[in-house]
C-alpha positions as CSV (number, residue, x, y, z in Angstrom):
1,M,61.9,124.5,84.8
2,S,64.8,124.5,82.4
3,F,68.3,127.2,83.3
4,D,69.0,129.4,80.4
5,V,72.7,129.5,81.9
6,A,76.1,127.9,81.1
7,A,77.1,125.3,83.0
8,E,80.2,127.1,84.4
9,A,78.0,128.9,85.8
10,Y,76.0,126.9,87.7
11,D,78.9,125.1,89.2
12,R,80.2,128.1,90.0
13,F,76.7,128.9,91.7
14,M,75.8,125.6,92.9
15,G,78.3,122.6,92.1
16,R,80.2,123.6,95.0
17,Y,77.5,122.4,97.2
18,S,75.8,119.5,95.0
19,A,79.4,117.5,94.3
20,P,79.6,116.9,98.3
21,L,75.6,116.4,98.8
22,A,76.1,114.2,95.7
23,A,78.0,111.6,97.9
24,E,75.8,112.3,100.8
25,F,72.8,111.5,98.7
26,V,74.2,108.0,97.3
27,R,75.4,107.0,100.6
28,S,72.0,107.8,102.1
29,A,70.0,105.9,99.6
30,R,71.6,102.6,99.8
31,L,71.5,101.8,96.2
32,P,72.3,98.4,94.7
33,S,75.6,97.9,94.3
34,S,75.4,96.9,90.7
35,G,72.8,97.4,87.5
36,R,71.6,100.8,85.5
37,A,71.2,104.1,87.2
38,L,69.5,107.1,85.6
39,D,70.4,110.3,87.4
40,V,67.2,112.5,86.7
41,G,67.4,117.0,86.2
42,C,71.7,115.9,85.5
43,G,72.8,119.5,85.2
44,P,76.6,119.6,84.9
45,G,76.6,116.2,86.5
46,A,77.4,116.1,90.1
47,L,75.5,113.4,91.0
48,T,76.0,111.9,87.4
49,A,79.8,111.3,88.7
50,E,79.3,109.7,91.7
51,L,76.7,107.2,90.2
52,T,79.6,106.6,87.6
53,A,82.3,105.8,90.4
54,R,79.8,103.7,92.1
55,F,77.9,101.9,89.0
56,G,80.8,101.8,85.9
57,P,80.8,104.3,82.8
58,D,78.2,102.4,80.6
59,Q,75.7,101.5,83.1
60,V,74.5,105.3,84.1
61,A,72.0,107.6,82.4
62,G,70.9,111.4,82.4
63,V,68.0,113.5,81.5
64,D,67.4,117.4,81.8
65,P,65.6,119.9,79.8
66,S,68.7,123.1,79.8
67,E,70.5,122.2,76.4
68,S,73.3,123.9,77.9
69,F,73.6,121.8,80.8
70,V,72.8,118.1,78.7
71,A,76.2,119.7,76.1
72,A,78.3,119.7,79.1
73,A,77.6,116.6,80.5
74,H,78.1,114.8,77.1
75,G,81.2,116.6,77.3
76,R,82.6,115.3,80.8
77,F,80.8,112.0,80.7
78,P,80.6,110.7,76.8
79,W,80.3,107.7,77.5
80,A,77.3,107.9,79.4
81,D,73.3,108.2,77.9
82,I,72.2,111.5,78.3
83,R,69.6,112.9,77.0
84,H,67.2,115.9,76.5
85,G,63.9,116.3,78.2
86,N,61.8,116.5,81.1
87,A,61.2,114.3,84.6
88,E,57.4,114.7,83.7
89,Q,58.3,112.8,80.2
90,L,61.0,110.4,80.5
91,P,62.5,109.5,77.0
92,F,63.6,106.0,78.2
93,D,61.4,102.7,78.2
94,D,59.7,101.0,81.3
95,D,61.7,99.1,84.4
96,T,64.7,100.4,82.7
97,F,66.8,101.6,85.3
98,D,67.5,99.6,89.1
99,A,67.8,103.1,90.8
100,T,66.4,106.7,89.7
101,L,67.4,109.7,91.5
102,A,66.6,113.1,91.6
103,E,69.5,115.9,93.4
104,L,67.7,119.2,93.7
105,V,65.7,118.9,91.3
106,V,61.7,118.2,92.8
107,H,60.9,121.7,93.4
108,F,61.8,122.7,90.0
109,M,59.7,119.8,88.2
110,T,56.2,121.4,86.4
111,D,54.5,119.3,87.9
112,A,56.2,117.1,90.7
113,P,54.1,114.1,91.1
114,A,54.1,113.5,87.6
115,G,57.5,113.4,87.6
116,A,57.9,111.1,90.5
117,R,55.4,108.6,88.8
118,E,58.1,108.9,85.5
119,M,60.6,108.2,88.0
120,V,58.9,104.8,89.2
121,R,57.9,103.8,86.2
122,V,60.9,103.9,84.3
123,T,62.8,101.6,87.7
124,R,62.6,97.6,87.5
125,P,60.3,96.3,90.6
126,G,62.3,96.0,93.5
127,G,64.7,99.3,92.4
128,V,65.7,102.3,94.5
129,V,63.9,106.1,94.0
130,A,65.3,108.5,95.9
131,A,65.0,112.9,95.8
132,C,66.6,115.3,97.8
133,V,65.6,119.0,98.2
134,W,67.5,121.6,100.4
135,D,65.0,122.6,103.6
136,F,64.3,126.1,102.4
137,A,61.4,126.5,104.0
138,G,63.3,125.4,107.5
139,G,66.2,128.3,106.5
140,R,68.8,125.8,105.6
141,A,69.8,126.3,102.0
142,P,72.5,127.3,100.5
143,Q,71.0,130.7,99.7
144,S,69.0,131.0,102.9
145,T,71.2,134.3,103.8
146,F,70.5,135.7,100.6
147,F,67.0,135.5,100.2
148,T,67.1,137.1,103.7
149,A,68.8,140.0,102.0
150,L,66.6,139.9,99.1
151,A,63.6,140.4,101.2
152,S,64.6,143.5,102.1
153,V,64.2,145.0,98.9
154,L,62.1,142.7,97.0
155,P,58.6,142.1,98.7
156,G,57.0,138.8,97.5
157,L,60.5,137.4,96.0
158,D,60.8,133.7,95.6
159,D,62.7,132.3,97.9
160,E,61.7,128.9,96.9
161,S,60.4,127.7,100.4
162,D,56.6,126.9,99.0
163,R,58.4,124.6,96.4
164,L,57.2,121.4,96.9
165,G,59.9,119.2,98.5
166,A,61.3,122.4,100.5
167,T,60.0,121.1,103.7
168,R,60.4,118.1,105.6
169,G,57.4,115.5,104.7
170,D,57.1,116.8,101.1
171,L,59.2,114.0,99.6
172,D,58.0,110.9,101.8
173,A,54.2,112.3,100.6
174,L,55.6,112.6,97.1
175,L,57.1,108.8,96.8
176,R,54.0,107.1,98.7
177,G,51.7,108.9,96.1
178,A,53.7,107.6,93.4
179,G,53.0,104.2,94.5
180,C,56.6,103.6,96.2
181,T,57.0,101.7,99.4
182,A,59.2,101.4,102.2
183,V,59.7,105.0,102.4
184,E,62.4,106.5,104.4
185,E,63.1,110.5,104.7
186,T,66.2,111.8,106.0
187,E,68.6,115.0,106.7
188,L,72.0,115.5,104.3
189,T,74.3,118.7,105.1
190,A,76.7,120.2,102.6
191,S,79.8,122.6,103.7
192,V,81.3,124.7,101.7
193,D,84.1,127.3,103.1
194,Y,85.0,131.1,101.3
195,A,88.0,132.3,102.0
196,T,86.0,136.3,101.4
197,F,83.0,137.8,101.5
198,D,83.3,138.2,97.7
199,D,83.9,134.9,97.1
200,W,80.5,134.2,98.5
201,W,78.8,136.6,96.7
202,E,80.1,137.0,93.2
203,P,77.8,133.4,91.9
204,Y,75.0,135.6,93.0
205,T,75.7,138.3,90.4
206,L,75.7,135.2,87.5
207,G,72.2,135.3,86.9
208,V,71.3,131.5,88.1
209,S,67.8,131.3,88.2
210,P,65.6,131.6,91.1
211,A,68.1,133.7,93.6
212,G,70.5,135.1,90.6
213,K,67.5,135.9,88.0
214,Q,65.9,137.7,90.6
215,L,69.0,140.0,91.7
216,A,69.8,140.3,88.1
217,A,66.5,142.2,87.8
218,L,67.1,144.7,90.2
219,S,68.4,148.4,89.8
220,D,71.8,148.7,90.5
221,A,70.8,150.9,93.9
222,D,68.6,148.4,94.6
223,R,71.4,145.0,94.0
224,E,74.2,146.8,96.1
225,L,71.8,147.2,98.8
226,V,71.1,143.6,99.1
227,R,74.8,143.2,98.5
228,A,75.2,145.4,101.6
229,R,72.5,143.4,104.0
230,C,74.4,140.4,103.2
231,R,77.7,141.5,104.5
232,E,75.8,142.5,107.7
233,L,74.5,139.0,107.9
234,L,78.1,137.2,107.1
235,P,81.5,137.2,108.4
236,A,84.2,139.3,106.2
237,G,85.7,135.8,106.2
238,P,87.0,133.0,105.8
239,F,83.7,131.4,106.9
240,T,81.7,127.7,105.9
241,V,78.2,127.7,104.9
242,T,76.6,124.6,105.9
243,A,73.0,123.8,103.8
244,T,70.9,121.0,104.9
245,A,68.5,119.0,102.8
246,W,65.5,116.6,103.0
247,S,65.8,113.3,100.8
248,A,63.8,110.2,101.0
249,R,64.4,106.9,99.4
250,A,62.1,104.5,98.3
251,V,61.6,101.1,97.1
252,V,59.2,100.9,93.9
């Protein structure tokens, strides 16, 4: 899946969570102390920044299907090898990386098993492969409150809960199926503070898919109903939202 929005919109919508989550993700993945690392579905670069700090500027690569995100990552990390491409056909040679990670990406892959196999292919034997996805099925994603409100006016909405990776055990099975060993699954959390309700609501109006895109497709009246329902579910502010993701780490 490609995001057809500006990198700045994604930063305001999900970047507030993906940056602190990236730090926890890298810590829990127990990566090698040196080598090359690949950020699959790098987006504007939240995980890329963490990998750069660990491995060094010239040891990090990234790939993403969204041209706007690739351009943003190029601008933010001019030293990194950022390429336009899909997880299912990674534009890198076999056994290139010592660590290959996908943060908040697996559930957007067109063919997640193929994407996982590609992550394994480009990773050297003994290297680490890791992935994480919000716990949508358990209602612990950053967007879970929003989706609860959206369901009141949009039956059959895409709340991401049925996507692969959104349920306990999904990532474990995915990496095992790709041929990995020593697979370990855990939970990661990220917390974001909001000064007001509007501070929380505004990013949903930027059209970032799937949540923002579904909101934008509603009538003005229905959008206002969703907003009102969200106000009922959340305090006026300040408040903190803590989200939880499933994370799996494995060895090639």
